[in-house]
Residue, then its C-alpha position, 0 to 999 in steps of 0.5 A: m218214905n221214898k224208894k232210896e229210904i226204904s231201900e236203905i233200911k232193907k239193906r240192914f235186913t241181912k244176918t251180917k248187918c242186922s242189929f234187931t235188939r228183941l223179937c216179940g210175938c203172939y200167935v192167935d187162933a181162929e177164936k181170937q185166943k192167944r196161944l203163944t207169946l214169946k220174947e227173944a233176944f233177936l241175935g240169940l236165935p238159931e240161924e235158920e230161924m233168923f233167916k226166916y224172920i229176916d225174910i219176913f221183915r223184908k217182905t213187910l217192906s216190899g212192893s210199890i209206894g202208893k200200892t203195897m206201901l203207903n206213907m201215913e201221917f198221924p192226925m194231930e189229936q192222936e199225938t196230943n191226946e194222952d190215949g192216942t194211937q201215936r202216943f201209945l206206939m211211942k210208949l212201945l218204942d221207948s220200952k224197946l219192946t221190954d214192957d210186957e203190959l204195953l205188949n199185951q195192950f198192943y197185941d189185944k188191940i190187934i186181935e180186937n180189930y183184925n178181921f182174919p178168919d184163921h190163925y195168924f202170927i203178930i211179930l214185933t221187932h226193935d232196931t236202933y240204926d246209926i245213920p251213916k253220913i253221906t258226903t256231898d259227892g254221894i259217898v257214905n261215911e259209915d264212921a260219921s254218925e249224926y243221928v240215930y234211927d230207932y224203930i219198931l217193925c210189925s208184921i202180921c202173918p197168916v198161919k195155915l195148916t199144910k196140905p195133907g199128903l203122902c211122904y217117905n219116912t226115912e226112919t221106917n223106910n215107909i210111905e206114910e201119911r204126912v204129918r200136917d204142920w201150922l205153917v207161918q206164911p208171908p205177912e199180909s199186912g204190918f207197919l214201920f214206925p216211925a217213918f224214915n224221912d229225909r234219912n231220919m226219924d219222923i215221929h209224925s208218920l209211919l209207913y203201912y204195908s198191905k200185901n193186897s193193895d185192893e184190901v187194905d185193913v181199915a180197922i187196923t190203920e184207923n183203930v190201931l194206928g190211928c191214921q186216915l187211910p188213903l185211897p187203895a190203888k184200885s179205888q184211885k183208878e176208878t175214882f179217876n175214871n169216874i171224874v174224867e167221864e163226868a167232867l168230859g161228858m160227851e167229849c169223853d171220846y176215844e182220842v181224848v182218852k188215848t192222849i190223856h194216858e199217852n201223856l200220863n205214861q210219858m210223865i211216868a217215864e220221865n220220873a222213872e229215875e226219881p226216888e219219889p213216885l209220881a203223885l198228881g194233885k188238882e193242879e198236876m191233873s189240870l195241866l195233864l188235861q189241858k196238854s191233852g186237848v181238854e177244854e177249859k170248862e171241862i177242866e173246871t168241872f174236873e177240878e170241882r169233882f176232884e176236890q169233892t171226891v179226892g180232896a183239894d190237897e190230896c194226890l193221886m199215884a200216876a202208877n195207880i191210874s195208868s199203866p205203861r205196860k197196857f192199854e185196854v179197849s173193851t165193850p161188853d163183848v170184846k176186850i182188846t189189849v194194845n201195846p201202849e206204844r202202838t195205840d195209833l194202830v186203833e181208831t174209831k170210825i162211823i160206816d153206814g151210821v154205825p160206830y166201829l172200832m178199827i184195828e189196823i193188821n198185818d200178816m201177823v195175826q193169830v186166833n187162839g194161837i193159830q196164825v191166819v191169812s188175812d184177806l188182803a194176803k189172799d187178794q195178793 
């Protein structure tokens, strides 16, 4: 799914537009015991409750593609095997969340695999979306619907005990100890099945959400959803850095690395208006290195290591390996953050046989927030 497709679904998450048929949930305590299960007609909920659930659903489709939202495909065996995860999710979808046995099986799968030490709340909802036709000139025709998108959305939310404190009791007109409640938090993880690709149902894929892009739950993605987990955002950056270091060897100097990131940030900027985030496979990476002045021999080594580590047909998200907002230079004792548009202010030099990192400065220098006078200004 791309940004436009996710946005189209999220726009339905309002009180006036939503058409959720059912709301199901299971409250699990720290001992992995089911404390509560519920099934409700969503539109029959009190208005304030409805708003709270809608807010949770919106957060389950939030963040960036490739970081907090991951497009995943089912391996073929999960679709052909009678006990496959995709087949099970299809049964859950076809039931429109009315089959108690299927719901309990789903809750049990989550409880068995979700490694969370405290209370949490599993929420499931079902919706049917009559996909409006979009004309060739981009106009949405709500009255012309050719296809229907039938989907379920799952959110897994921590439930935490509110902090102790004092409060004012209006009935007794007194300051008293506050009653502590178990409060449902924003979702830590969740998924949308099936995916909404090319503005239609794609039963071979789903969209997975993780609040923390660096701590994606492998047990849930592999054992419950049956999908292979792509490299998390942090791991993508580390993997790219390691491959560059190994491939370039002694040629991995400041100027080359700076040029690679400048060219990469330019590619990200040029892709900013596209619905699909910029993803770089082996060929795109090779062209990036070539444009950055890397020799052919080092590029060949990079391609070999990329295939071994990432995969010949896999990609890394450009936004995960470079930030247009930050360029960082560090040593074990010093860390410098540079405006990516002014990397020309930093260079390396050898003085009396000692390597130095040189930074051009002006009269606007601050040390711990105090503006100081440069030696050049003193001499003048």
